[in-house]
GUBA-983213 format. One record per atom (N, C-alpha, C): residue in one letter; x, y, z. Coordinates in steps of 0.001 Angstrom, whole numbers, plus 500000, padded with zeros to 6 digits. Example, Ala and Ser with C-alpha at 12.3 -4.5 7.8 and 13.67 -1.06 7.14 Angstrom:
<atoms>
A513190494310507800 A512300495500507800 A513200496700507800 S512850497750507080 S513670498940507140 S512900500030507870 
</atoms>
This chain:
<atoms>
M797449437343471279 M797669438138472464 M797488437247473678 V798341437437474647 V798216436759475934 V798049437833476983 L796948437786477689 L796671438774478718 L796468438031480025 G797322438294481006 G797245437570482267 G797135438496483458 T796543437979484505 T796477438722485766 T797237437939486821 K797886438642487696 K798638438027488787 K798259438724490082 A797981437953491110 A797696438548492419 A798968439209492933 M798890440470493286 M800063441215493734 M800663440632495001 E799842439983495848 E800338439408497089 E801127438120496855 V800922437483495709 V801551436202495427 V802765436370494519 K802608437136493480 K803699437370492531 K804285438751492791 P805581438927492653 P806152440260492851 P805639441237491801 P805356442481492181 P804840443462491228 P805742443646490015 A807043443493490170 A807953443659489032 A807668442642487932 G807132441486488288 G806824440461487298 G805524440702486573 C804845441778486886 C803543442044486292 C803595443139485242 Q804773443524484797 Q804890444568483791 Q804719443974482400 A804343444832481452 A804156444389480071 A805473443853479519 R805381442801478731 R806576442196478135 R806550442310476619 G805797443213476101 G805686443397474662 G804266443761474311 P804039444123473057 P802703444591472680 P801624443520472734 R802011442255472686 R801004441187472687 R801077440284473903 I801925440603474851 I801999439854476105 I801855440854477238 I800715440818477903 I800413441804478935 I800065441085480230 N800776441398481292 N800488440868482624 N800112442035483525 V799010441908484218 V798509442976485074 V798460442481486516 G799083443213487420 G798998442899488842 G797670443386489392 V796932442497490017 V795630442860490583 V795615442514492068 P794748443168492827 P794656442885494261 P794218441443494509 G794713440868495577 G794377439495495927 G793047439394496660 P792743438228497207 P791485438012497923 P791273439043499026 G790055439484499163 G789709440442500208 G789899441893499804 A790381442136498598 A790597443518498148 A789263444169497797 R789277445457497793 R788061446191497441 R787726446005495967 R786445445960495682 R785983445786494305 R786484446891493392 Q786590448106493922 Q787019449236493104 Q788407448997492515 L789290448328493260 L790636448066492752 L790609447078491588 W789764446049491708 W789607445101490604 W789015445794489389 R787970446564489612 R787320447262488498 R788279448211487807 R789094448912488573 R790061449847487992 R791072449097487118 A791538447950487581 A792487447164486781 A791856446748485452 W790619446285485496 W789932445892484262 W789635447092483381 R789142448168483961 R788763449356483190 R789973450037482560 D791064450156483305 D792200450957482844 D793240450173482047 K793329448869482249 K794405448114481597 K793914446946480752 I793114446090481345 I792760444840480680 I791815445060479501 L790673445690479729 L789703445884478648 L790229446763477518 P790922447888477799 P791456448682476680 P792426447884475796 A793274447069476403 A794210446259475616 A793457445252474758 L792436444651475323 L791644443666474598 L790875444309473445 V790239445435473694 V789478446139472655 V790407446604471537 N791570447109471896 N792530447590470905 N793038446456470014 F793187445274470568 F793665444115469813 F792613443591468839 K791337443731469163 K790210443292468331 K790262441787468014 P790177440949469044 P790286439498468799 P789058438938468085 D789267437889467314 D788167437161466689 D787600436116467635 M788433435667468563 M788034434634469501 M788765434870470823 I788114434512471925 I788720434659473246 I788665433313473960 F789805432863474457 F789883431662475280 F790142432098476711 V789455431498477655 V789645431830479064 V790278430629479759 S791373430880480423 S792074429856481189 S792141430357482623 A791544429631483546 A791478430132484923 A791785429025485925 G792570429375486941 G792786428479488056 G793889427451487905 F794718427558486880 F795755426555486673 F796992426778487526 D797129427959488101 D798300428224488943 D797872428495490384 A796947427705490859 A796421427902492214 A797542427788493246 H797364428489494341 H798356428470495415 H797629428343496752 K798351427935497745 K797737427890499067 K798584428711500021 K797914429266501004 K798616430076501995 K799408429155502906 G800649429596503213 G801546428754503955 G801422428826505404 
</atoms>
């Protein structure tokens, strides 16, 4: 399973839709957003998908697609 998050301000929301049962991209609020929005994304989409998949191992990859404001 590949589960990714994309900042809605950086990537278009249309690119954040599920692409199959094992490839899930979730649009999340960017920097400065309220904590409740982040928590809702994790509670409603990310964690349920992860729990349902029942992984034996989890790899975390973070910060490889960094961007700067223009």
